[in-house]
VOGU-3710 file (C-alpha; in Angstrom, 3 decimals, decimal comma):
1> xxxxxxxxxx> 37,040/124,760/271,796  39,612/122,333/273,099  39,964/122,379/276,862  41,138/118,785/277,044  44,787/119,676/276,611  44,686/122,213/279,415  42,919/119,806/281,745  45,226/116,911/280,957  48,067/118,264/283,059  47,748/120,001/286,438
11> xxxxxxxxxx> 50,832/122,052/285,605  49,246/123,227/282,393  52,525/124,143/280,668  54,585/120,944/280,703  52,797/119,375/277,794  54,159/118,798/274,314  52,671/121,767/272,439  52,488/121,819/268,696  51,495/124,496/266,268  52,208/128,183/265,892
21> xxxxxxxxxx> 51,893/128,982/269,595  55,126/127,163/270,339  56,859/130,467/269,486  55,538/131,850/272,757  57,957/129,585/274,654  60,961/131,183/272,973  59,797/134,664/273,892  58,203/135,404/270,506  54,589/136,274/270,140  52,612/133,838/268,085
31> xxxxxxxxxx> 50,595/135,152/265,186  53,464/137,333/264,015  55,997/135,007/262,483  58,878/135,875/260,199  56,647/136,809/257,292  54,306/139,099/259,214  57,041/140,675/261,270  58,957/141,483/258,135  55,805/142,914/256,623  55,419/145,418/259,448
41> xxxxxxxxxx> 59,065/146,346/259,817  59,591/146,802/256,107  56,783/149,296/255,799  57,207/152,975/256,450  55,152/154,970/258,916  51,514/154,231/258,487  52,165/151,608/255,817  52,263/148,431/257,925  48,522/147,854/258,156  48,020/149,181/254,618
51> xxxxxxxxxx> 50,444/146,704/253,134  48,909/143,783/254,995  45,357/144,841/254,190  46,002/145,565/250,540  47,992/142,378/250,086  45,069/140,384/251,400  42,698/142,241/249,113  44,761/141,489/246,026  44,691/137,803/246,792  41,027/137,834/247,694
61> xxxxxxxxxx> 41,828/136,478/251,120  39,601/137,020/254,096  41,846/135,476/256,648  45,018/134,343/254,994  48,651/134,907/255,833  48,738/138,223/254,007  46,439/139,847/256,562  47,985/141,503/259,590  47,547/139,182/262,586  45,612/141,839/264,490
71> xxxxxxxxxx> 43,145/142,147/261,628  42,971/138,367/261,328  42,198/138,081/265,053  39,377/140,634/264,799  37,974/138,920/261,696  37,971/135,483/263,355  36,401/136,842/266,549  33,680/138,589/264,542  33,062/135,406/262,548  32,321/133,630/265,846
81> xxxxxxxxxx> 29,426/136,083/266,316  28,163/135,593/262,736  29,702/138,731/261,242  31,956/138,562/258,163  34,458/141,409/257,882  36,380/142,551/254,841  40,011/143,496/255,626  39,900/146,094/252,855  37,403/148,020/254,979  39,917/148,628/257,767
91> xxxxxxxxxx> 40,800/152,352/257,810  44,557/152,754/258,158  45,404/155,761/260,296  48,326/157,910/259,231  51,374/157,265/261,385  50,228/153,878/262,694  52,713/151,067/262,165  50,028/148,526/262,998  46,325/148,431/263,836  45,748/149,842/267,321
101> xxxxxxxxxx> 43,129/148,673/269,801  41,112/151,868/269,308  41,221/151,523/265,500  40,115/147,875/265,669  37,297/148,774/268,056  36,080/151,582/265,777  36,247/149,259/262,756  34,151/146,619/264,516  31,625/149,210/265,657  31,289/150,554/262,118
111> xxxxxxxxxx> 30,636/146,996/260,972  27,621/146,830/263,292  29,108/145,115/266,350  29,545/146,143/269,962  33,272/146,559/270,648  35,492/148,178/273,254  39,240/148,723/273,443  40,227/147,935/277,041  43,234/147,243/279,231  42,823/144,106/281,332
121> xxxxxxxxxx> 44,646/142,376/284,172  45,136/138,651/284,647  42,377/138,344/287,239  39,970/139,974/284,792  40,942/137,455/282,108  40,026/134,693/284,541  36,433/136,006/284,573  36,001/135,852/280,780  34,930/132,216/280,581  31,687/132,833/278,683
131> xxxxxxxxxx> 32,638/136,017/276,853  33,422/134,431/273,494  36,696/135,141/271,686  38,658/138,110/273,024  41,370/139,747/270,907  44,630/140,141/272,853  47,127/142,593/271,349  50,782/141,761/272,008  53,614/144,199/272,540  55,494/143,288/269,346
141> xxxxxxxxxx> 52,480/143,932/267,108  51,064/140,420/267,084  47,708/139,237/268,347  46,020/136,172/269,740  42,520/134,965/270,422  41,505/134,163/273,976  39,098/131,268/273,390  38,832/129,805/276,872  39,824/130,028/280,526  40,832/127,229/282,917
151> xxxxxxxxxx> 40,531/128,835/286,338  41,400/125,561/288,105  44,870/125,428/286,551  45,150/129,251/286,302  45,767/129,238/282,542  44,077/130,786/279,519  43,492/129,061/276,194  44,926/131,006/273,260  44,702/130,358/269,555  46,687/131,675/266,620
161> xxxxxxxxxx> 44,363/134,062/264,694  45,623/132,628/261,391  44,959/129,035/262,401  41,884/127,162/261,235  38,747/127,140/263,363  39,169/123,405/263,943  42,603/123,784/265,542  42,705/123,609/269,296  44,045/126,413/271,442  47,080/126,217/273,682
171> xxxxxxxxxx> 47,176/126,722/277,435  49,345/129,631/278,568  50,058/130,659/282,155  50,301/134,175/283,545  54,116/134,395/283,584  54,606/133,667/279,899  51,626/135,681/278,743  52,698/138,822/280,597  56,114/138,654/278,921  54,489/139,549/275,612
181> xxxxxxxxxx> 51,157/141,093/276,618  50,800/144,471/278,306  47,054/144,202/278,889  45,650/145,617/275,627  42,576/143,779/274,405  39,454/144,252/272,318  36,149/142,952/273,646  33,410/142,369/271,094  30,028/140,797/270,692  26,995/141,020/268,448
191> xxxxxxxxxx> 25,040/144,210/268,985  21,889/143,751/271,039  18,801/145,664/270,074  18,658/148,448/267,542  21,944/150,278/266,997  21,948/153,883/268,139  22,848/155,032/264,624  19,749/153,303/263,168  17,209/154,856/265,521  14,916/157,432/263,880
201> xxxxxxxxxx> 16,186/160,981/264,162  13,913/163,029/266,369  13,489/164,582/269,792  13,826/161,243/271,597  17,061/160,476/269,714  18,418/163,901/270,620  17,438/163,372/274,251  19,334/160,081/274,232  22,339/161,864/272,736  22,259/164,445/275,530
211> xxxxxxxxxx> 21,834/161,763/278,206  25,042/160,106/277,035  26,755/163,052/278,719  24,903/162,465/281,980  28,074/162,443/284,079  29,182/165,825/282,814  25,643/167,153/283,097  25,503/165,886/286,675  28,666/167,859/287,454  27,209/170,933/285,778
221> xxxxxxxxxx> 23,981/170,494/287,757  25,872/170,226/291,057  27,900/173,319/290,174  24,698/175,195/289,307  23,062/174,099/292,535  26,090/175,253/294,516  26,101/178,570/292,680  22,416/178,940/293,547  23,251/178,588/297,231  26,043/181,100/296,832
231> xxxxxxxxxx> 23,681/183,619/295,241  21,733/183,684/298,505  24,706/185,074/300,430  24,845/188,574/298,884  21,130/189,302/299,514  21,427/187,897/303,040  24,448/190,061/303,694  22,680/193,144/302,324  19,664/192,346/304,483  21,890/192,088/307,563
241> xxxxxxxxxx> 23,802/195,258/306,639  20,552/197,206/306,413  18,878/195,638/309,431  21,839/195,335/311,820  24,931/197,230/310,706  23,159/200,475/309,826  20,751/200,179/312,715  23,384/199,432/315,408  26,480/201,060/313,795  28,379/197,737/314,110
251> xxxxxxxxxx> 31,758/197,961/312,292  32,831/194,493/313,404  29,720/192,963/311,875  30,407/194,889/308,657  33,980/193,529/308,492  32,773/189,964/309,083  30,098/190,258/306,435  32,621/191,730/303,983  34,992/188,775/304,501  32,168/186,301/304,003
261> xxxxxxxxxx> 31,103/188,130/300,858  34,653/188,013/299,463  34,971/184,270/300,131  31,601/183,599/298,512  32,599/185,715/295,511  35,835/183,718/295,015  33,973/180,409/295,147  31,336/181,740/292,785  33,978/182,804/290,251  35,778/179,448/290,373
271> xxxxxxxxxx> 32,582/177,417/290,147  31,284/179,620/287,333  34,486/179,065/285,364  34,312/175,285/285,905  30,655/175,172/284,898  31,232/177,155/281,705  34,176/174,930/280,815  32,172/171,740/281,306  29,264/173,168/279,303  31,697/174,054/276,510
281> xxxxxxxxxx> 33,142/170,517/276,466  29,682/168,934/276,518  28,602/171,225/273,683  31,601/170,266/271,555  30,991/166,560/272,191  27,341/166,824/271,221  28,272/168,857/268,171  30,837/166,267/267,047  28,481/163,323/267,609  25,662/165,081/265,788
291> xxxxxxxxxx> 27,851/165,919/262,798  29,248/162,380/262,576  25,784/160,855/262,805  24,322/163,149/260,149  27,156/162,536/257,688  27,069/158,755/258,196  23,318/158,649/257,649  23,597/160,762/254,486  26,228/158,377/253,108  23,902/155,428/253,741
301> xxxxxxxxxx> 20,990/156,936/251,821  20,177/155,174/248,531  21,194/156,782/245,274  17,622/157,200/244,046  16,945/159,636/246,918  19,602/162,021/245,592  18,320/161,535/242,061  14,810/162,635/243,067  15,644/165,514/245,396  17,535/168,674/244,410
311> xxxxxxxxxx> 20,962/168,953/245,996  20,181/172,476/247,261  17,054/171,247/249,043  18,931/168,377/250,690  21,779/170,626/251,801  19,363/173,203/253,219  17,579/170,552/255,261  20,844/169,098/256,534  22,137/172,533/257,554  19,063/172,859/259,791
321> xxxxxxxxxx> 20,787/170,428/262,149  23,017/173,302/263,266  19,940/175,154/264,495  19,087/172,070/266,540  22,649/171,883/267,856  22,634/175,551/268,901  19,329/175,004/270,690  20,606/171,929/272,540  23,939/173,330/273,619  22,775/176,928/273,989
331> xxxxxxxxxx> 19,377/178,098/275,133  18,008/174,699/276,211  20,996/173,825/278,371  21,371/177,286/279,871  17,646/177,556/280,647  17,520/174,219/282,427  20,683/175,069/284,332  19,091/178,329/285,423  15,987/176,426/286,468  18,098/174,663/289,096
341> xxxxxxxxxx> 18,276/178,022/290,875  14,528/177,811/291,466  15,053/174,781/293,687  17,023/176,977/296,090  15,777/180,496/295,486  12,003/179,979/295,375  11,747/178,636/298,950  13,949/181,507/300,123  11,770/184,068/298,322  8,669/182,657/300,027
351> xxxxxxxxxx> 10,572/182,837/303,293  11,326/186,534/302,713  7,847/187,529/301,508  5,121/185,081/300,559  2,897/187,658/298,876  5,603/189,101/296,619  6,879/185,628/295,711  3,366/184,615/294,697  3,154/187,700/292,476  6,413/186,718/290,725
361> xxxxxxxxxx> 5,051/183,227/290,022  1,727/184,614/288,808  3,468/186,954/286,360  5,660/184,127/285,011  2,584/181,894/284,592  0,769/184,702/282,742  3,690/185,064/280,326  3,668/181,313/279,681  -0,098/181,273/279,009  0,205/184,137/276,519
371> xxxxxxxxxx> 2,974/182,359/274,617  1,133/179,008/274,655  -1,973/180,621/273,162  0,029/181,731/270,122  1,812/178,413/269,498  -0,658/176,933/266,997  -0,799/179,913/264,583  2,967/180,348/264,943  3,494/176,700/263,997  1,342/177,072/260,866
381> xxxxxxxxxx> 3,059/180,254/259,629  6,522/178,956/260,422  5,790/175,864/258,316  5,196/178,174/255,355  8,463/179,958/256,138  10,324/176,637/256,075  8,819/175,654/252,726  9,661/179,034/251,213  13,247/178,867/252,488  13,613/175,313/251,149
391> xxxxxxxxxx> 12,471/176,385/247,684  14,858/179,344/247,812  17,774/177,075/248,766  16,797/174,643/246,007  16,889/177,443/243,412  20,285/178,601/244,661  21,751/175,102/244,649  20,417/174,358/241,185  21,928/177,614/239,894  25,343/176,888/241,410
401> xxxxxxxxxx> 25,473/173,297/240,168  24,199/174,229/236,712  26,213/177,406/236,243  27,961/176,051/233,121  24,651/175,533/231,354  23,346/178,894/232,565  26,397/180,714/231,227  26,471/178,841/227,939  22,778/179,479/227,195  22,696/183,024/228,668
411> xxxxxxxxxx> 19,985/182,034/231,158  20,997/184,621/233,766  17,794/186,747/233,400  15,525/183,720/233,832  17,431/182,444/236,876  17,456/185,943/238,367  13,688/186,208/237,910  13,230/182,831/239,595  15,530/183,852/242,450  13,701/187,169/242,900
421> xxxxxxxxxx> 10,399/185,305/243,174  11,800/182,832/245,715  13,338/185,624/247,800  10,108/187,646/247,728  8,054/184,636/248,799  10,421/183,803/251,661  10,557/187,445/252,774  6,749/187,722/252,732  6,307/184,691/254,958  9,112/185,779/257,282
431> xxxxxxxxxx> 7,407/189,174/257,600  4,117/187,444/258,402  5,851/185,302/260,994  7,561/188,357/262,506  4,253/190,238/262,750  2,639/187,282/264,478  5,479/186,871/266,978  5,293/190,607/267,698  1,884/190,199/269,349  2,887/187,922/272,240
441> xxxxxxxxxx> 5,983/190,077/272,814  3,782/193,173/272,983  1,371/191,547/275,436  4,148/190,114/277,585  6,177/193,358/277,808  4,021/195,116/280,486  3,955/191,929/282,574  7,757/191,757/282,496  7,952/195,463/283,350  5,662/194,907/286,333
451> xxxxxxxxxx> 7,897/192,057/287,517  10,937/194,346/287,528  9,376/197,605/288,761  5,853/197,021/290,001  6,806/194,382/292,531  9,420/196,775/293,949  6,742/199,435/294,420  4,430/196,958/296,092  7,291/195,844/298,330  8,115/199,471/299,200
461> xxxxxxxxxx> 4,502/200,069/300,194  4,581/196,952/302,387  7,852/198,143/303,982  6,343/201,559/304,763  3,340/199,919/306,312  5,548/197,704/308,493  6,285/199,199/311,905  9,037/196,769/312,992  11,728/198,370/310,792  13,080/195,033/309,642
471> xxxxxxxxxx> 11,067/194,850/306,399  13,461/197,198/304,570  16,350/194,714/304,593  14,067/191,901/303,470  12,802/194,129/300,649  16,349/194,778/299,451  17,115/191,033/299,548  13,892/190,227/297,694  14,646/192,819/295,007  18,091/191,296/294,453
481> xxxxxxxxxx> 16,745/187,743/294,121  13,399/188,274/292,403  14,858/188,850/288,934  17,195/185,889/289,376  14,041/183,798/289,833  11,947/185,565/287,209  14,626/185,249/284,517  14,568/181,418/284,274  10,768/181,407/284,495  10,494/183,863/281,616
491> xxxxxxxxxx> 13,279/181,963/279,820  11,245/178,764/280,104  8,285/180,472/278,495  10,503/181,831/275,724  11,980/178,372/275,309  8,564/177,002/274,414  8,259/179,676/271,739  11,737/178,990/270,334  11,037/175,272/270,233  8,627/175,847/267,362
501> xxxxxxxxxx> 11,516/176,775/265,091  13,655/173,945/266,429  10,813/171,457/266,028  10,471/172,480/262,389  14,247/172,105/261,975  14,116/168,619/263,483  11,366/167,727/261,025  13,428/169,024/258,103  16,493/167,028/259,124  14,400/163,948/259,881
511> xxxxxxxxxx> 12,832/164,085/256,412  16,317/163,302/255,068  17,942/161,175/257,761  14,941/158,935/258,445  14,776/157,684/254,878  15,333/153,927/254,712  19,074/153,318/254,408  20,548/151,432/251,511  19,180/147,954/252,247  21,212/147,835/255,461
521> xxxxxxxxxx> 23,642/145,631/253,553  26,713/147,658/254,454  26,757/145,989/257,903  26,013/142,431/256,844  25,593/140,017/253,994  27,805/137,630/252,111  31,455/138,360/251,272  32,081/135,905/248,451  35,100/135,706/246,188  34,055/136,849/242,755
531> xxxxxxxxxx> 34,992/135,141/239,512  32,546/137,171/237,418  29,776/134,837/236,200  26,533/136,805/235,764  23,058/135,313/235,630  19,698/137,058/235,097  16,679/134,820/235,666  13,344/136,375/234,716  14,358/139,774/236,141  11,793/142,559/236,055
541> xxxxxxxxxx> 12,118/146,032/237,536  9,891/149,121/237,553  10,964/152,515/238,828  8,874/154,087/241,562  6,191/156,391/240,176  5,973/154,656/236,795  3,931/151,732/235,548  6,005/150,725/232,524  8,749/148,276/233,543  12,306/149,360/232,827
551> xxxxxxxxxx> 13,263/145,668/232,578  10,703/143,034/231,688  11,492/139,337/232,351  15,118/139,560/231,224  16,900/136,195/231,229  20,466/135,485/230,147  23,683/134,056/231,540  27,344/134,701/230,796  30,343/132,855/232,262  33,215/134,526/234,110
561> xxxxxxxxxx> 35,711/136,337/231,908  33,127/137,298/229,276  33,152/140,601/227,421  29,453/141,430/227,346  28,201/144,320/225,231  24,756/145,816/225,847  23,022/147,781/223,102  19,601/149,194/222,492  17,769/152,395/221,784  17,437/155,095/224,449
571> xxxxxxxxxx> 15,168/153,941/227,255  15,629/150,260/226,489  16,951/149,487/230,004  20,714/149,362/229,470  21,693/151,582/232,423  18,988/150,006/234,584  20,611/146,640/234,080  23,943/148,087/235,258  22,250/149,660/238,301  20,822/146,305/239,330
581> xxxxxxxxxx> 24,251/144,710/239,001  25,725/147,322/241,361  22,945/146,839/243,912  21,685/150,410/243,512  18,148/149,104/243,132  17,260/145,870/244,915  13,488/145,771/244,732  13,364/143,790/241,496  11,534/140,580/240,724  13,326/137,435/239,656
591> xxxxxxxxxx> 16,883/136,379/240,414  20,089/138,256/239,673  23,143/136,242/240,634  26,895/136,697/240,515  28,764/133,397/240,733  25,561/131,812/242,038  25,089/134,371/244,853  21,956/136,506/244,839  22,996/140,164/244,631  20,479/141,065/247,343
601> xxxxxxxxxx> 22,321/138,815/249,812  25,809/140,207/249,140  27,343/142,894/251,347  26,880/146,125/249,402  30,306/147,537/250,153  32,005/144,282/249,229  29,940/144,067/246,040  30,841/147,557/244,849  34,488/147,252/245,807  34,630/144,156/243,621
611> xxxxxxxxxx> 33,247/146,175/240,691  34,873/148,812/238,568  32,376/151,326/237,184  32,959/154,068/234,621  29,979/156,304/233,861  29,212/158,657/231,026  29,765/161,644/233,332  32,420/161,018/235,973  33,199/163,155/238,989  36,788/163,907/239,970
621> xxxxxxxxxx> 37,578/165,008/243,513  39,708/167,982/244,388  43,294/166,807/244,759  46,057/165,360/242,631  45,547/163,024/239,695  47,319/160,315/241,688  44,915/160,764/244,610  41,951/160,511/242,240  43,237/157,301/240,666  43,911/155,556/244,000
631> xxxxxxxxxx> 40,839/157,052/245,734  39,390/153,605/246,453  42,718/152,202/247,688  44,598/154,991/249,513  47,305/152,560/250,635  48,583/152,002/247,095  51,646/153,694/245,658  52,456/155,870/242,665  53,594/152,783/240,746  50,111/151,291/241,106
641> xxxxxxxxxx> 48,565/154,528/239,837  50,936/154,572/236,850  50,069/150,973/235,996  46,320/151,686/236,090  46,764/154,862/234,020  48,815/152,973/231,428  46,106/150,325/231,169  43,446/153,026/230,701  45,485/154,902/228,080  45,848/157,928/230,371
651> xxxxxxxxxx> 49,604/157,729/231,007  50,531/159,661/227,879  48,636/162,892/228,649  49,281/162,744/232,418  53,046/162,704/231,924  52,795/165,733/229,608  51,270/167,812/232,401  53,601/170,148/234,328  53,407/168,178/237,588  52,541/164,797/236,133
661> xxxxxxxxxx> 50,584/162,653/238,570  50,763/165,417/241,213  48,811/167,828/239,000  45,974/169,261/241,084  42,396/168,783/239,889  40,237/171,787/240,730  36,571/171,596/241,705  34,559/170,673/238,630  37,840/169,558/236,942  38,054/172,573/234,592
671> xxxxxxxxxx> 41,777/171,995/233,955  41,247/168,619/232,228  39,221/167,868/229,112  36,216/165,560/229,046  38,224/162,780/227,416  41,051/163,145/229,939  38,583/163,063/232,803  37,069/159,899/231,345  40,424/158,127/231,084  41,325/159,106/234,664
681> xxxxxxxxxx> 37,989/157,630/235,749  38,778/154,405/233,880  42,159/154,224/235,630  40,379/154,784/238,963  38,032/151,898/238,197  40,954/149,609/237,337  42,986/150,386/240,471  40,984/147,835/242,484  41,729/145,102/239,923  37,960/144,416/239,796
691> xxxxxxxxxx> 36,575/141,044/238,775  33,707/142,800/236,984  34,169/146,056/235,081  31,166/148,089/233,900  31,670/150,740/231,221  28,411/152,688/230,951  28,839/154,876/227,859  32,429/155,335/229,025  33,723/156,231/225,551  31,053/158,810/224,767
701> xxxxxxxxxx> 33,248/161,751/225,839  36,372/160,514/224,076  37,665/161,845/220,816  38,187/159,276/218,010  41,898/158,917/218,764  41,353/158,376/222,486  38,510/155,984/221,788  40,724/154,006/219,429  43,431/153,814/222,115  40,917/152,615/224,694
711> xxxxxxxxxx> 39,364/150,066/222,340  42,822/148,728/221,617  43,356/148,320/225,361  39,994/146,664/226,034  41,229/143,158/225,281  44,165/143,727/227,610  41,892/145,243/230,274  39,410/142,373/229,944  41,998/139,689/230,601  40,947/137,773/233,717
721> xxxxxxxxxx> 37,763/139,732/234,395  34,176/140,053/233,216  33,410/143,248/231,325  29,994/144,778/230,797  30,174/147,472/228,093  27,127/149,673/227,503  27,517/151,724/224,382  25,585/153,329/221,560  28,642/152,996/219,329  28,386/149,454/218,029
731> xxxxxxxxxx> 31,843/149,663/216,488  33,342/149,482/219,994  31,485/146,196/220,694  32,626/144,125/217,708  35,215/142,230/219,785  32,755/141,375/222,586  32,158/137,677/223,249  28,427/138,311/223,592  26,219/141,305/222,766  22,879/141,690/224,545
741> xxxxxxxxxx> 20,199/143,535/222,585  17,449/145,260/224,603  14,268/146,859/223,327  11,770/148,557/225,665  13,077/146,650/228,651  12,922/143,227/227,011  15,783/141,056/225,868  15,637/140,641/222,089  18,748/138,539/221,508  22,199/137,742/222,830
751> xxxxxxxxxx> 24,982/136,548/220,545  28,305/137,664/219,012  28,374/140,504/216,509  28,286/138,393/213,318  25,376/136,268/214,447  23,386/139,329/215,474  23,893/140,856/212,037  22,392/137,736/210,523  19,416/137,110/212,784  18,578/140,262/214,778
761> xxxxxxxxxx> 16,718/142,921/212,799  17,033/145,606/215,516  20,785/145,142/215,835  21,213/145,074/212,081  19,251/148,313/211,750  21,346/150,037/214,437  24,533/148,823/212,788  23,496/150,040/209,358  22,514/153,460/210,714  25,935/153,934/212,309
771> xxxxxxxxxx> 27,988/152,391/209,482  26,246/154,061/206,520  28,968/156,715/206,156  31,790/154,183/205,988  31,057/152,885/202,486  29,597/154,723/199,535  28,019/151,515/198,300  25,357/151,696/200,996  24,552/150,187/204,340  23,732/146,734/203,006
781> xxxxxxxxxx> 27,242/146,184/201,725  28,789/147,534/204,956  26,622/145,346/207,144  27,113/142,192/205,106  30,835/142,793/204,786  30,958/141,518/208,363  28,585/138,667/207,671  28,951/135,466/205,640  25,507/136,026/204,170  25,595/137,713/200,730
791> xx> 23,352/140,595/199,804  20,856/139,623/197,129
//
């Protein structure tokens, strides 16, 4: 960074500045020139950052003029710390004219960095000499990078976020900076240690989550401690009423004690309200953090996990997190808050009567020992309950998701029989668990009864045996406080019993959340510009649990802009090849490169956003057709959706619908046909203007007319991009530049259609099987009609 300019002049501002920062002298913020300012002002509410972000994405720019200067500043600052950010990943918030400090901070944190949105003063800027680039957000929507500090001349070194890294910064003094800067800034650095979101889910993680609220918990603890002191007053007053007021008929003492009791009651009510409010806020915070963490971890799980585990089972295990949340914010918190009363009340109980206090502790210890002795068998039986409930949830989920098949094949009796068996199994194990838990409750009941009644009888006997006459008041006070002490002790013992269920719930949730995330490439990796050249070099891949490779030493290469068809019999590895291209599976052998970049080194999110993928079965979200088409680019307009639909051949049927592009798609998309759903999915894939488009049996659900329309559009769709078309219908691949033939995971040949007919026996056989009905003269004539070789 260039400090020479700032040090050259003691004044620091009387130098001949050049570059974009000269606008600062005229009262304009640098980094937001005419172009950018117009971009923000021309956009409607919430569209400023969208327009800048989407414009940059269309041009493939990572830091060009199309990006909003605030985004550009954050990107350049992150690049200093070795992190490449994609502006298309910035989540525009509805109603925001420009990226806010909080939104930028959240974006950087989601990208795996440490970031904070702060408000700084000049003297704090002077202490940021070794902090690295700091993003300063200006009042007019612009931004600058603080790249240095010259404390001797009392100036800071700023750089235009859109300037090159080699350009020097410009020295700016306090007066001119504060004209355009109100103090908003974003501090950022590389994250040190393991991110909190990547730590294994378990009891220690939950404890760390709770400790994040230590300030609020400290306030709750102080309130509980104060309430514990206040609970001493009523028993003390009763003791004095019995021992002094009734004995000496003192009305003045009674009035004084009544006033003290009223004051203590008011304080107790106010403190109780404050404590409950803080506990409620802490509970909501923990609940929100837990839900956000769970959902983020589920999204980062690899696809093959969901392919191997039933959706009902996964959902059942995830829902168990609510049992954990209720335990944390409910019984656990309340029990430990009540335990704070022991700090105050136990010494006072021993002061009132040592023998009776010892009996209370002995009873509580007995209850705890009884419960501890049953923990191991309870843990074993509860494990069986969890497994039975998981299987029941799996059967329910499978029935709900497969209801179309069940109805069409009249499988209701079979599914009902399965459900009855699952319910019976779960009920049997729950009954066994209930019977087992009934034993410790039965044994503990007389001990609890003795604590509430027996100790009173013992205390009454001791009072009768006392000749001083002052033991009666102490007995009343002890009776009032003993249950307040016994309740948290018994609650602690019960807490140990309840933890068995919560521990099982933690294990269920952890079995999902602690799966290895998807290659951790969402937070790092290369962000290259894609042209679309694809290269497979001796690529082999075998699915987990099998020994036969799905792909076996596949080697081929196609340049950018190629229409590549992939054919082969079922199980030949066609879809596996597409999965490797999308980075779904990365544990392959060999080298798979796009434009010379190994797929395993590319940021997963960037890779998939640069692809367009249309599957054989496509899922449409609830919402309008327009929302489904622009799902990957919510900042785009209706015109963009219309253009993509026209390219996919979907415009014609969409415009015939009653509400056109605002027609609502219901869950499961029952109000659109399979072919219509497929064309909407193709339009959704094209909305990103992808450099590589994968059609994996995309025409299988189309009727002949729709397929003909799509095939006619393929050449137009393929213009300027690489297309990978997987299809069993060879007639849709005739116009491909190259056709790759696979057989049992091995590459047989790659060539255009005519050459394959001549030299590839497998391709020729597939072609003849599909074209036999087209000509009554037989398959040989049909096949060779497309080949220069004559049939002998």
